[in-house]
C-alpha positions in Angstrom: 0.0 0.0 0.0 1.3 3.5 -0.8 1.1 6.9 0.6 -1.7 8.9 -1.0 0.9 11.5 -2.0 2.6 9.0 -4.2 0.6 8.0 -7.3 1.2 4.8 -9.3 -0.3 3.5 -12.5 -0.9 -0.1 -13.3 1.0 -1.2 -16.3 1.6 -4.4 -18.2 5.0 -5.9 -17.2 6.7 -8.4 -19.4 8.4 -11.5 -18.1 12.1 -11.9 -18.9 14.1 -15.0 -19.4 16.8 -15.7 -16.9 19.7 -16.7 -19.2 22.4 -16.1 -16.6 22.9 -19.1 -14.3 25.5 -17.7 -12.0 26.7 -14.4 -10.7 29.3 -12.6 -8.6 31.5 -12.3 -6.8 30.5 -9.1 -4.9 33.2 -7.0 -3.2 33.2 -9.4 -0.2 33.3 -12.6 -2.3 29.7 -13.9 -2.3 28.7 -15.8 -5.5 25.4 -17.4 -6.6 24.3 -20.2 -8.9 20.8 -21.3 -9.9 19.2 -24.7 -10.5 19.9 -24.3 -14.2 23.6 -24.3 -13.6 25.4 -27.8 -13.7 27.1 -26.9 -10.4 24.1 -25.1 -8.9 21.5 -26.3 -6.3 18.7 -28.8 -7.0 15.2 -27.4 -6.6 13.7 -29.2 -3.6 10.6 -27.5 -2.2 10.2 -27.9 1.6 6.7 -27.8 2.9 7.3 -25.8 6.1 3.8 -25.9 7.6 3.9 -29.7 7.7 7.2 -29.8 9.7 7.2 -30.4 13.5 7.6 -27.1 15.5 6.9 -24.9 12.4 5.7 -21.5 13.5 3.3 -19.2 11.6 4.2 -15.6 11.3 1.0 -13.8 12.3 -0.2 -10.2 11.8 1.8 -9.6 8.6 -0.2 -7.1 6.6 0.9 -4.6 4.0 4.5 -3.2 4.1 5.2 -4.3 7.6 7.5 -6.6 9.5 7.2 -9.1 12.3 9.9 -10.0 14.8 12.4 -10.3 16.2 12.6 -14.0 16.0 15.7 -15.8 17.4 18.0 -17.9 15.2 18.9 -21.2 16.8 22.6 -20.4 16.3 24.4 -17.2 15.0 24.4 -17.0 11.2 27.5 -15.6 9.5 26.4 -12.9 7.1 29.2 -11.0 5.3 31.8 -10.4 8.0 29.5 -10.4 11.0 27.1 -12.7 12.9 23.4 -12.2 13.2 21.3 -13.8 15.9 17.8 -12.5 15.3 15.7 -11.8 12.2 12.5 -9.9 11.2 10.1 -11.2 8.5 8.9 -8.6 6.0 5.5 -8.9 4.3 7.2 -7.7 1.1 9.2 -10.9 0.7 12.4 -10.5 2.6 14.1 -11.2 6.0 16.1 -8.4 7.7 18.6 -8.4 10.5 17.3 -5.2 11.9 13.8 -3.8 12.4 13.3 -1.7 9.3 10.6 -1.9 6.7 11.3 -2.1 2.9 8.5 -0.6 0.7 8.1 0.5 -2.9 10.1 1.6 -4.8 12.3 -1.6 -4.6 15.8 -0.3 -5.6 18.6 -2.3 -7.3 20.9 -4.2 -4.9 23.2 -2.9 -3.4 22.1 0.6 -2.7 23.3 3.1 -0.2 19.7 4.3 0.4 18.5 2.8 3.7 17.4 0.3 4.9 20.2 -2.3 4.6 21.2 -5.7 6.1 18.6 -7.9 4.4 18.0 -11.0 2.2 15.4 -10.3 -0.6 13.7 -13.5 -1.7 11.1 -11.7 -3.8 11.2 -8.1 -2.7 8.0 -6.6 -4.2 4.7 -5.1 -3.2 3.1 -8.1 -1.6 0.0 -8.0 0.6 -1.3 -10.1 3.5 -4.1 -7.7 4.3 -7.8 -7.7 3.3 -10.7 -10.2 3.8 -10.3 -13.4 1.9 -6.5 -13.0 1.3 -5.0 -16.6 1.3 -1.5 -15.4 2.2 0.5 -17.3 4.8 4.0 -17.1 6.2 5.8 -19.8 8.2 9.3 -20.4 9.6 11.0 -23.5 10.9 14.3 -24.2 12.7 15.6 -27.8 12.7 16.6 -29.7 15.8 20.2 -29.5 14.9 20.0 -25.7 15.1 21.8 -25.3 11.8 18.9 -24.5 9.4 16.2 -21.8 9.2 13.5 -21.8 6.5 11.0 -18.9 6.0 8.2 -19.6 3.6 5.8 -17.1 2.0 2.8 -19.2 0.7 0.1 -18.0 -1.8 1.0 -14.4 -1.1 -0.6 -12.0 -3.7 0.5 -8.6 -4.9 -1.2 -5.5 -3.5 -3.9 -4.1 -5.8 -5.5 -0.6 -5.5 -8.9 -1.9 -6.6 -9.3 -5.4 -5.3 -6.7 -5.2 -2.5 -4.8 -8.3 -3.8 -4.1 -10.1 -7.0 -2.0 -13.1 -8.1 -0.2 -15.6 -5.9 3.5 -16.2 -5.0 5.0 -19.1 -3.1 8.7 -19.0 -2.3 11.1 -19.6 0.6 14.5 -18.5 2.0 16.8 -21.1 3.6 19.8 -20.2 5.8 22.3 -22.9 6.7 24.9 -22.3 9.4 26.8 -25.3 8.2 28.3 -23.4 5.3 26.8 -20.0 5.8 24.8 -20.4 2.5 21.5 -18.8 1.5 19.1 -20.6 -0.8 15.9 -19.2 -2.3 13.3 -21.5 -3.8 10.3 -20.5 -5.9 7.3 -22.9 -6.2 4.7 -20.6 -7.6 4.5 -17.2 -9.4 1.4 -15.8 -11.0 0.0 -12.3 -11.6 1.6 -8.9 -12.0 2.6 -6.3 -9.5 0.8 -2.9 -9.7 4.0 -1.0 -9.0 5.7 0.4 -12.1 7.2 1.1 -14.4 10.5 0.7 -12.7 11.9 -0.7 -9.4 9.1 -3.1 -8.8 11.1 -6.2 -7.7 14.5 -7.2 -6.4 16.2 -10.5 -5.5 19.5 -10.5 -3.7 21.5 -9.8 -0.5 22.8 -6.6 1.0 25.2 -5.9 3.8 24.7 -3.5 6.8 26.0 -0.4 5.0 24.5 -0.9 1.6 27.9 -0.5 0.1 28.2 -4.2 -0.7 25.6 -6.6 -2.0 24.9 -9.2 -4.8 21.8 -9.0 -6.9 20.4 -12.0 -8.6 17.9 -9.9 -10.6 16.0 -6.6 -10.7 12.6 -6.1 -12.3 12.5 -9.8 -13.3 9.8 -12.2 -12.1 11.2 -15.5 -10.9 9.9 -18.7 -12.6 8.3 -21.6 -10.7 10.2 -24.8 -9.7 13.4 -22.7 -9.5 16.2 -22.3 -6.9 19.1 -19.9 -6.3 21.9 -20.5 -3.9 24.3 -17.9 -2.5 27.7 -19.2 -1.5 29.8 -17.7 1.3 33.4 -17.1 0.1 35.8 -19.8 1.0 38.5 -17.2 1.4 38.2 -13.4 1.5 40.9 -10.8 1.7 38.3 -8.0 2.2 39.2 -6.3 5.5 36.7 -3.9 7.2 37.7 -1.4 9.9 34.3 -0.2 11.1 33.1 1.2 14.4 29.5 2.0 14.8 27.1 3.5 17.3 24.6 0.9 18.1 22.2 3.0 20.2 22.0 6.1 22.4 20.3 5.7 25.9 17.9 3.0 24.8 18.0 0.2 22.2 16.1 2.1 19.5 17.6 5.5 20.3 13.9 6.4 20.9 13.0 10.0 21.9 12.3 10.5 25.6 10.6 13.1 27.8 12.3 14.5 31.0 11.2 17.1 33.5 12.8 20.5 33.8 15.1 20.3 36.8 17.7 22.4 38.6 19.5 19.5 40.2 18.8 16.1 38.5 21.6 15.2 36.1 20.7 13.3 33.0 23.3 10.5 32.5 24.8 10.1 29.0 25.3 6.6 27.8 25.6 4.8 24.4 26.6 1.4 23.0 29.2 1.1 20.4 30.3 -1.9 18.3 33.1 -3.2 16.2 31.1 -3.9 13.1 34.2 -4.8 11.0 36.2 -7.9 10.8 39.5 -6.7 12.2 40.6 -5.9 15.8 40.1 -2.2 16.6 42.6 -0.4 18.8 41.1 2.2 21.2 39.4 5.1 19.5 37.6 8.2 20.8 33.8 8.3 21.2 32.3 11.8 21.4 29.1 12.7 23.2 27.5 16.1 22.6 24.2 17.6 23.9 22.7 20.6 22.1 20.1 22.9 23.8 16.8 24.0 22.3 18.8 27.1 21.0 21.5 24.9 19.5 24.1 25.7 22.2 26.4 22.9 23.4 25.4 22.2 27.0 27.5 19.0 27.4 30.5 17.6 25.6 32.5 14.6 26.6 35.0 12.3 24.8 36.1 8.9 26.1 38.4 6.3 24.6 37.0 2.9 23.8 38.5 -0.4 24.8 40.3 -2.6 22.3 37.4 -4.2 20.5 37.4 -7.6 18.8 35.3 -8.1 15.6 31.7 -8.1 16.6 32.3 -6.9 20.2 30.1 -4.2 21.8 30.9 -1.8 24.6 28.6 0.3 26.7 30.0 3.8 27.1 29.0 5.8 30.2 30.2 9.3 29.7 31.6 11.1 32.7 29.7 14.4 32.1 25.9 14.5 32.0 23.7 17.5 31.7 20.9 19.1 33.7 17.9 20.1 31.6 17.1 23.5 33.1 15.1 24.9 30.2 12.0 23.4 28.6 12.3 22.5 24.9 13.9 19.9 22.7 17.5 18.8 23.2 19.7 16.7 20.9 22.0 14.0 22.4 24.5 12.8 19.8 27.2 10.1 20.0 29.8 9.6 17.4 32.6 7.0 16.9 35.9 8.7 15.8 37.8 5.8 14.2 40.3 6.8 11.6 39.7 5.2 8.2 36.2 4.0 9.2 34.7 2.0 6.4 31.1 3.0 7.0 30.7 6.6 8.1 26.9 6.3 7.9 26.7 4.2 11.0 29.2 6.3 13.1 26.7 8.7 14.7 23.2 8.6 16.3 21.1 11.4 17.7 18.4 11.0 20.4 15.6 13.5 20.9 15.2 14.6 24.5 12.1 16.7 25.1 12.2 18.6 28.4 8.8 19.7 29.8 7.9 21.9 32.7 6.3 19.5 35.1 5.4 22.3 37.6 2.5 23.3 35.4 -0.9 21.5 35.9 -0.6 19.6 32.7 1.6 19.2 29.7 1.3 18.2 26.0 3.8 15.5 25.0 4.9 15.5 21.4 8.0 14.9 19.3 7.2 17.6 16.6 7.8 21.4 16.7 4.2 22.2 15.7 5.0 23.0 12.1 3.5 20.8 9.4 5.3 20.1 6.2 3.8 20.6 2.7 2.3 17.0 2.6 0.7 14.8 5.2 0.4 11.1 5.8 -2.5 9.2 4.3 -3.1 5.7 3.0 -4.9 4.8 -0.3 -8.3 3.3 0.4 -8.6 5.1 3.8 -8.0 1.9 5.8 -4.9 2.6 7.8 -3.2 4.8 10.3 -0.1 5.8 12.2 0.9 6.0 15.8 3.5 7.2 18.4 4.9 5.6 21.5 5.0 7.8 24.6 6.8 7.2 27.9 5.8 9.9 30.4 8.5 11.8 32.2 6.9 11.1 35.6 4.6 8.7 37.4 1.8 8.4 38.3 0.1 10.6 35.7 -3.2 10.8 33.9 -3.7 10.9 30.1 -6.5 13.4 29.5 -6.6 14.1 25.8 -5.1 13.4 22.3 -4.5 16.0 19.7 -3.9 15.5 15.9 -2.8 18.1 13.4 -5.0 17.5 10.4 -3.7 18.9 7.1 -6.6 17.7 4.8 -10.1 16.1 5.1 -11.9 17.0 1.9 -14.6 14.3 2.3 -15.1 15.0 6.0 -14.5 11.4 6.9 -12.8 12.2 10.3 -10.5 9.9 12.2 -10.2 7.8 15.4 -7.8 8.6 18.3 -6.9 5.3 20.0 -4.8 4.6 23.0 -3.2 1.2 23.8 -1.2 0.1 26.8 2.3 -1.3 26.1 1.5 -4.5 27.9 1.7 -6.6 24.7 4.5 -9.1 23.9 7.9 -7.3 24.2 6.2 -4.1 25.2 4.2 -3.9 22.0 0.6 -2.5 21.8 -1.7 -4.5 24.0 -4.7 -3.6 26.0 -7.1 -1.0 24.5 -7.4 1.9 26.9 -9.5 4.4 25.0 -10.9 5.2 21.5 -12.5 8.4 20.4 -13.9 9.1 16.9 -13.5 12.7 15.7 -16.1 13.4 13.0 -15.8 17.2 12.7 -12.3 18.0 11.8 -10.7 21.4 11.2 -7.7 21.4 8.8 -4.5 23.3 9.4 -4.8 23.2 13.2 -4.7 20.8 16.1 -7.9 18.8 16.6 -8.3 17.8 20.3 -10.3 14.9 21.6 -10.7 14.2 25.4 -10.4 10.7 26.7 -13.6 9.1 28.0 -12.1 9.3 31.5 -8.6 10.1 32.7 -6.3 7.1 32.1 -3.9 6.6 34.9 -0.3 5.4 34.0 1.9 4.1 36.8 4.7 2.7 34.7 5.8 2.1 31.2 4.2 3.9 28.3 1.3 4.0 25.8 0.9 3.7 22.0 -1.4 6.4 20.6 -2.9 5.8 17.1 -4.4 8.1 14.5 -6.7 5.9 12.3 -8.3 7.2 9.2 -12.1 7.4 9.1 -12.0 7.0 5.3 -10.1 8.2 2.2 -8.1 11.4 1.9 -7.9 12.6 5.5 -4.3 13.4 6.2 -2.2 13.8 9.4 0.5 16.4 9.6 4.2 15.4 9.3 7.1 17.3 10.8 10.7 17.0 9.6 12.5 19.3 12.1 15.5 17.6 13.7 16.0 15.7 15.8 13.6 12.8 14.9 12.1 10.7 17.6 12.3 7.1 16.1 9.0 6.5 18.0 6.6 6.4 15.0 4.6 3.4 13.7 2.2 2.6 10.9 -1.0 0.6 11.2 -2.6 -1.4 8.5 -5.5 -3.4 9.8 -4.5 -4.5 13.3 -0.8 -4.8 12.4 1.7 -2.4 13.8 5.0 -1.9 12.0 7.8 0.7 12.2 6.8 3.8 10.2 8.7 3.5 6.9 9.9 7.1 7.1 10.5 7.2 10.9 14.2 8.2 10.4 13.3 11.4 8.7 9.7 12.3 9.8 7.8 12.7 13.0 4.0 12.4 13.3 2.0 15.4 14.6 0.2 13.3 17.2 0.4 14.4 20.9 -1.1 13.4 24.3 -2.0 15.6 27.3 -0.9 14.4 30.7 -1.3 15.7 34.2 0.2 14.8 37.6 -1.8 12.9 40.2 -1.4 15.0 43.3 -2.3 12.6 46.1 -2.2 9.1 44.6 -2.0 6.2 47.0 -3.7 3.1 48.2 -5.1 4.9 51.3 -6.8 8.1 50.4 -7.1 9.1 54.0 -3.4 9.3 54.3 -3.2 11.8 51.4 0.0 10.2 50.0 1.6 11.3 46.7 4.2 8.8 45.3 6.6 9.0 42.4 8.8 6.1 41.0 11.1 7.3 38.2 12.7 6.8 35.8 10.5 3.8 34.8 11.9 1.9 32.9 15.1 2.3 34.9 18.7 1.5 33.9 21.2 2.1 36.6 18.9 3.5 39.3 15.4 4.6 40.2 14.1 7.1 42.7 11.1 6.8 45.1 9.6 10.1 46.3 6.8 10.3 48.7 4.9 13.4 49.9 2.2 13.4 52.6 0.0 15.8 54.5 0.9 14.0 57.7 4.3 13.3 59.3 6.1 10.3 57.7 7.5 8.2 60.5 8.4 5.1 58.6 9.5 4.6 55.0 11.0 1.4 53.4 10.8 -0.5 50.2 11.3 -4.0 48.7 12.0 -5.1 45.1 10.4 -8.4 44.3 10.7 -10.5 41.1 7.7 -11.8 39.2 8.4 -15.1 40.9 8.1 -13.6 44.4 11.8 -13.4 45.2 13.0 -10.4 47.1 16.1 -9.0 45.4 16.6 -5.6 47.1 15.3 -3.6 50.0 16.1 -0.4 51.9 14.8 2.4 54.0 15.2 6.2 54.3 15.2 8.8 57.0 12.1 10.8 56.4 11.5 14.4 57.4 8.1 16.0 58.3 6.3 15.3 55.1 8.7 14.0 52.4 10.8 10.9 52.0 13.1 9.9 49.1 15.3 6.9 48.4 17.5 5.8 45.5 17.1 2.2 44.3 20.2 0.7 42.6 19.1 -1.3 39.7 22.4 -1.7 37.7 23.0 -5.2 39.1 19.5 -6.4 38.6 18.7 -8.5 35.4 16.5 -6.7 32.9 12.8 -7.4 33.5 9.7 -6.5 35.3 9.7 -6.2 39.1 7.2 -5.3 41.9 8.2 -2.4 44.1 6.5 -2.7 47.5 6.7 0.5 49.5 5.7 1.0 53.2 4.8 4.5 54.3 3.8 4.5 58.0 1.1 1.8 58.0 0.2 2.0 54.3 1.6 -0.4 51.7 1.8 0.9 48.1 2.7 -1.4 45.2 4.1 -0.2 41.9 5.6 -2.0 38.8 9.2 -1.3 38.0 10.7 -2.2 34.6 14.5 -2.5 34.5 16.4 -2.3 31.1 20.1 -2.3 30.3 
């Protein structure tokens, strides 16, 4: 499915004959042969759904991914190992969570995303009623083979939603690091055209190296292609990358304006080459809302073996004393780096004034671009993930910047808890339909009732009420990396999340006296949550606090930490060290005088 602002015309596409039976090598040394080559693979279709322990990949839709799924053993891809994979609805597996959508460019290509295996990279569709598409994967008991099969998957069609059928599979073998693609069925034509409608091949993590089997050529049935890992390679890669800043997705965060609380700067770096890297400098910089440098710190890395990561904790932090959007950047400064594009990452840090009664949380600067986001057919939406800067808080409203609604179809504002698998969208918390929209301004919808958030975050979706309604997009840096697209009930990373933010906000307010015993008039905060190295418990009361202690308990009921604090007249505060705790969800049991308050605490590293 395409953005409304992109127009495509259905054209007749001719089939081409695959006269070439082998190809390569690429710069690294990969080669391929097909089943027509005397030395190539023999076509031998494997019926994955019939295999013991086969798993169906559910909730694939249109232009989305599902994962991560674990490989039974690390797979050697180019000069690095991969241990997890994502399945793309458009006929590929990727070793990072990024969606590939039309146009499907030649391989390799420096245009992101990278790091994928394209079995039949084209505009396929699992969505719409009656669609027979299935996707399955299977790992054998010896932990040396992975097979991912797309079965009866049609192309997307703007009129009928789907057309044609394609059945193919990708096979990874850790025995020889080979990649095999098999094609059992191909019928119908894609509606993408005239160029860049299909690619088959492999591409490394920078996009600088790859090996294409074919571009804009339909594969034939009963056909196999095998990619061979080089027996010897002299290709050396000196490459240091920044894996993430603060959190694993370098996702934007919200903090409260403070005069004393220091924000710790941390990032993970990695040797993504195939040689040993001697120590090199890693630079951290924080820019204020007015683009002034408010923190700058360089630290030398350790000596890193190929594939090794290191968590860098910078000595200098920063105190966000002014409301506005900050930029925290980390850059690896390795001389002669092979892939400069992966050297630096920037995180968006939005500082809000929590002293006011309520605040709007958003990643945009309030200025919409020339075009908005919309999906053809009017059956789709987008969403943002928000983690509040303090707990507990109430979500009171959602606002959306509408740039167009010529047919007055309206939209729905929907809120989900992040209690799904791996903190994905889970429980539906609220849904409001906005029928009367005003374009060029914020449209505000109040929640049915205030939604109390004690930990974690929420996913907030804007879903089209019909064709042509558009939500505003903002391209002002930094970008949050917190945006998603929705097609049916399937969530996927928004295809332009690296360059655009969605103009979709939530309104939150503090809970002044929130506790289990209303007569005690207790106000409790537990932050940050999720926590990395430490969390803070703050309690305020309208009576004298004589006793204050806490316990941290695992989900299995085991106490792993406890402590107490010396309270004063009406306030108590204690710091919980979480650095040594394994990542996961814990119960924090707090005793204030004779009142017990329980909160969930998430620990991430």
